[in-house]
One Martini backbone bead per residue (centre of mass of N, CA, C, O) as a GRO file, in nm:
protein
  195
    1UNK     BB    1  14.811  10.743   7.550
    2UNK     BB    2  14.884  10.482   7.761
    3UNK     BB    3  14.755  10.175   7.839
    4UNK     BB    4  14.729  10.013   8.135
    5UNK     BB    5  14.656   9.765   8.341
    6UNK     BB    6  14.594   9.949   8.584
    7UNK     BB    7  14.389  10.139   8.445
    8UNK     BB    8  14.186   9.918   8.363
    9UNK     BB    9  14.123   9.821   8.647
   10UNK     BB   10  14.008  10.089   8.756
   11UNK     BB   11  13.781  10.112   8.545
   12UNK     BB   12  13.640   9.847   8.618
   13UNK     BB   13  13.582   9.916   8.912
   14UNK     BB   14  13.413  10.169   8.850
   15UNK     BB   15  13.199  10.022   8.680
   16UNK     BB   16  13.106   9.822   8.899
   17UNK     BB   17  13.030  10.036   9.107
   18UNK     BB   18  12.811  10.173   8.940
   19UNK     BB   19  12.638   9.923   8.895
   20UNK     BB   20  12.587   9.867   9.195
   21UNK     BB   21  12.447  10.135   9.261
   22UNK     BB   22  12.216  10.105   9.055
   23UNK     BB   23  12.106   9.841   9.166
   24UNK     BB   24  12.046   9.946   9.449
   25UNK     BB   25  11.846  10.166   9.359
   26UNK     BB   26  11.644   9.975   9.223
   27UNK     BB   27  11.580   9.805   9.473
   28UNK     BB   28  11.486  10.037   9.650
   29UNK     BB   29  11.253  10.129   9.467
   30UNK     BB   30  11.100   9.861   9.468
   31UNK     BB   31  11.056   9.849   9.777
   32UNK     BB   32  10.896  10.112   9.796
   33UNK     BB   33  10.664  10.032   9.606
   34UNK     BB   34  10.579   9.784   9.765
   35UNK     BB   35  10.512   9.930  10.029
   36UNK     BB   36  10.294  10.113   9.909
   37UNK     BB   37  10.110   9.883   9.812
   38UNK     BB   38  10.065   9.753  10.089
   39UNK     BB   39   9.942  10.004  10.221
   40UNK     BB   40   9.707  10.031  10.025
   41UNK     BB   41   9.589   9.750  10.076
   42UNK     BB   42   9.535   9.792  10.375
   43UNK     BB   43   9.337  10.028  10.344
   44UNK     BB   44   9.130   9.875  10.174
   45UNK     BB   45   9.076   9.644  10.371
   46UNK     BB   46   8.981   9.815  10.606
   47UNK     BB   47   8.741   9.945  10.461
   48UNK     BB   48   8.595   9.683  10.385
   49UNK     BB   49   8.566   9.579  10.669
   50UNK     BB   50   8.394   9.812  10.765
   51UNK     BB   51   8.166   9.780  10.547
   52UNK     BB   52   8.118   9.451  10.626
   53UNK     BB   53   8.106   9.489  10.975
   54UNK     BB   54   7.903   9.664  11.033
   55UNK     BB   55   7.596   9.685  11.162
   56UNK     BB   56   7.449   9.752  10.897
   57UNK     BB   57   7.563   9.515  10.729
   58UNK     BB   58   7.462   9.285  10.913
   59UNK     BB   59   7.164   9.353  10.869
   60UNK     BB   60   7.169   9.307  10.562
   61UNK     BB   61   7.250   9.016  10.565
   62UNK     BB   62   7.012   8.913  10.730
   63UNK     BB   63   6.798   9.013  10.533
   64UNK     BB   64   6.890   8.838  10.295
   65UNK     BB   65   6.876   8.556  10.431
   66UNK     BB   66   6.555   8.589  10.507
   67UNK     BB   67   6.474   8.589  10.231
   68UNK     BB   68   6.268   8.505   9.996
   69UNK     BB   69   6.227   8.441   9.672
   70UNK     BB   70   5.965   8.606   9.642
   71UNK     BB   71   6.077   8.866   9.765
   72UNK     BB   72   6.297   8.908   9.556
   73UNK     BB   73   6.112   8.908   9.302
   74UNK     BB   74   5.938   9.173   9.425
   75UNK     BB   75   6.143   9.371   9.381
   76UNK     BB   76   6.197   9.703   9.352
   77UNK     BB   77   6.338   9.927   9.182
   78UNK     BB   78   6.475  10.148   9.430
   79UNK     BB   79   6.433  10.024   9.674
   80UNK     BB   80   6.558   9.989   9.980
   81UNK     BB   81   6.628   9.687   9.957
   82UNK     BB   82   6.766   9.700   9.680
   83UNK     BB   83   6.989   9.897   9.776
   84UNK     BB   84   7.111   9.707   9.987
   85UNK     BB   85   7.189   9.486   9.791
   86UNK     BB   86   7.367   9.660   9.609
   87UNK     BB   87   7.573   9.738   9.825
   88UNK     BB   88   7.671   9.453   9.889
   89UNK     BB   89   7.744   9.371   9.597
   90UNK     BB   90   7.950   9.599   9.554
   91UNK     BB   91   8.148   9.513   9.775
   92UNK     BB   92   8.197   9.229   9.660
   93UNK     BB   93   8.293   9.322   9.384
   94UNK     BB   94   8.533   9.482   9.488
   95UNK     BB   95   8.672   9.252   9.630
   96UNK     BB   96   8.698   9.073   9.375
   97UNK     BB   97   8.871   9.265   9.208
   98UNK     BB   98   9.108   9.291   9.411
   99UNK     BB   99   9.175   8.993   9.400
  100UNK     BB  100   9.224   8.968   9.093
  101UNK     BB  101   9.459   9.207   9.108
  102UNK     BB  102   9.621   9.168   9.397
  103UNK     BB  103   9.550   9.380   9.628
  104UNK     BB  104   9.416   9.138   9.766
  105UNK     BB  105   9.440   8.871   9.945
  106UNK     BB  106   9.297   8.576   9.871
  107UNK     BB  107   9.306   8.411  10.138
  108UNK     BB  108   9.194   8.625  10.326
  109UNK     BB  109   8.928   8.676  10.179
  110UNK     BB  110   8.821   8.388  10.195
  111UNK     BB  111   8.831   8.344  10.502
  112UNK     BB  112   8.647   8.599  10.567
  113UNK     BB  113   8.408   8.587  10.301
  114UNK     BB  114   8.278   8.311  10.222
  115UNK     BB  115   8.007   8.290  10.369
  116UNK     BB  116   7.860   8.551  10.272
  117UNK     BB  117   7.900   8.501   9.968
  118UNK     BB  118   7.753   8.230   9.948
  119UNK     BB  119   7.483   8.319  10.070
  120UNK     BB  120   7.418   8.544   9.871
  121UNK     BB  121   7.429   8.380   9.614
  122UNK     BB  122   7.214   8.171   9.691
  123UNK     BB  123   6.980   8.385   9.736
  124UNK     BB  124   7.026   8.583   9.455
  125UNK     BB  125   7.070   8.458   9.178
  126UNK     BB  126   6.783   8.337   9.063
  127UNK     BB  127   6.662   8.625   9.109
  128UNK     BB  128   6.835   8.894   9.104
  129UNK     BB  129   7.096   8.858   8.931
  130UNK     BB  130   6.969   8.739   8.675
  131UNK     BB  131   6.784   8.984   8.623
  132UNK     BB  132   7.016   9.194   8.603
  133UNK     BB  133   7.153   9.060   8.359
  134UNK     BB  134   6.917   9.107   8.168
  135UNK     BB  135   6.903   9.424   8.205
  136UNK     BB  136   7.237   9.502   8.197
  137UNK     BB  137   7.391   9.241   8.150
  138UNK     BB  138   7.591   8.944   8.165
  139UNK     BB  139   7.823   9.075   8.390
  140UNK     BB  140   7.679   9.082   8.638
  141UNK     BB  141   7.863   8.977   8.905
  142UNK     BB  142   8.121   8.817   8.798
  143UNK     BB  143   8.332   8.851   9.024
  144UNK     BB  144   8.160   8.718   9.239
  145UNK     BB  145   8.139   8.445   9.104
  146UNK     BB  146   8.445   8.392   9.111
  147UNK     BB  147   8.470   8.411   9.420
  148UNK     BB  148   8.277   8.182   9.487
  149UNK     BB  149   8.440   7.969   9.338
  150UNK     BB  150   8.689   7.999   9.519
  151UNK     BB  151   8.545   7.927   9.783
  152UNK     BB  152   8.454   7.645   9.701
  153UNK     BB  153   8.733   7.535   9.638
  154UNK     BB  154   8.847   7.579   9.917
  155UNK     BB  155   8.648   7.396  10.069
  156UNK     BB  156   8.703   7.135   9.914
  157UNK     BB  157   9.019   7.130   9.980
  158UNK     BB  158   9.027   7.249  10.317
  159UNK     BB  159   8.738   7.148  10.414
  160UNK     BB  160   8.544   6.978  10.588
  161UNK     BB  161   8.231   6.882  10.504
  162UNK     BB  162   8.102   6.940  10.798
  163UNK     BB  163   8.218   7.268  10.754
  164UNK     BB  164   8.049   7.381  10.557
  165UNK     BB  165   7.850   7.603  10.439
  166UNK     BB  166   7.566   7.717  10.621
  167UNK     BB  167   7.190   7.727  10.625
  168UNK     BB  168   6.978   7.602  10.813
  169UNK     BB  169   7.131   7.310  10.764
  170UNK     BB  170   7.222   7.388  10.485
  171UNK     BB  171   7.435   7.286  10.234
  172UNK     BB  172   7.563   7.515  10.018
  173UNK     BB  173   7.793   7.382   9.872
  174UNK     BB  174   7.640   7.137   9.776
  175UNK     BB  175   7.422   7.298   9.624
  176UNK     BB  176   7.614   7.465   9.431
  177UNK     BB  177   7.756   7.214   9.293
  178UNK     BB  178   7.491   7.159   9.111
  179UNK     BB  179   7.563   7.383   8.945
  180UNK     BB  180   7.683   7.450   8.634
  181UNK     BB  181   7.889   7.687   8.707
  182UNK     BB  182   8.028   7.449   8.923
  183UNK     BB  183   8.127   7.182   8.785
  184UNK     BB  184   8.442   7.172   8.827
  185UNK     BB  185   8.415   7.159   9.140
  186UNK     BB  186   8.250   6.904   9.160
  187UNK     BB  187   8.468   6.722   9.035
  188UNK     BB  188   8.674   6.775   9.258
  189UNK     BB  189   8.501   6.659   9.489
  190UNK     BB  190   8.473   6.375   9.371
  191UNK     BB  191   8.774   6.309   9.369
  192UNK     BB  192   8.819   6.345   9.676
  193UNK     BB  193   8.619   6.114   9.763
  194UNK     BB  194   8.784   5.877   9.617
  195UNK     BB  195   9.055   5.906   9.798
   0.00000   0.00000   0.00000
């Protein structure tokens, strides 16, 4: 059988058509997977928002903010207050991991949770979290630390200094920037002030 130019043309058209259909199917599958991922992210965000904004959580935040350093130092492991702190830190750690993995949008998480995360870190780090790192291992609340660093960087870059996170008129961002763990962000803030 002899191949003619016309037969080759029709075979090429059929090949291109098949390739086009396969490409369309692949794009459709990718879009479906992306939509499922976005829906799952939305469900996770909604649940975290519920967990961190319900009346009980707000009372726990207030309780943490009002604690003195000596009260935090004297917390007994397993006490009701220690369990409340653990629950809040676990939620923040979960939020931080989801942000790190791209499951929850970083900008939305920072805009929504920067103030409570910074306040909790400021109140609990040198007392509770540092002690837990000694007891459990050095990576305890590491994702939360990274999230707080992102929040600080966001405030330094995008928020006027007079509107940085405060607690009882103390500028927490300014205070945290003095800590060695946030030295690189402090340098960024200093550069911004020189401009």
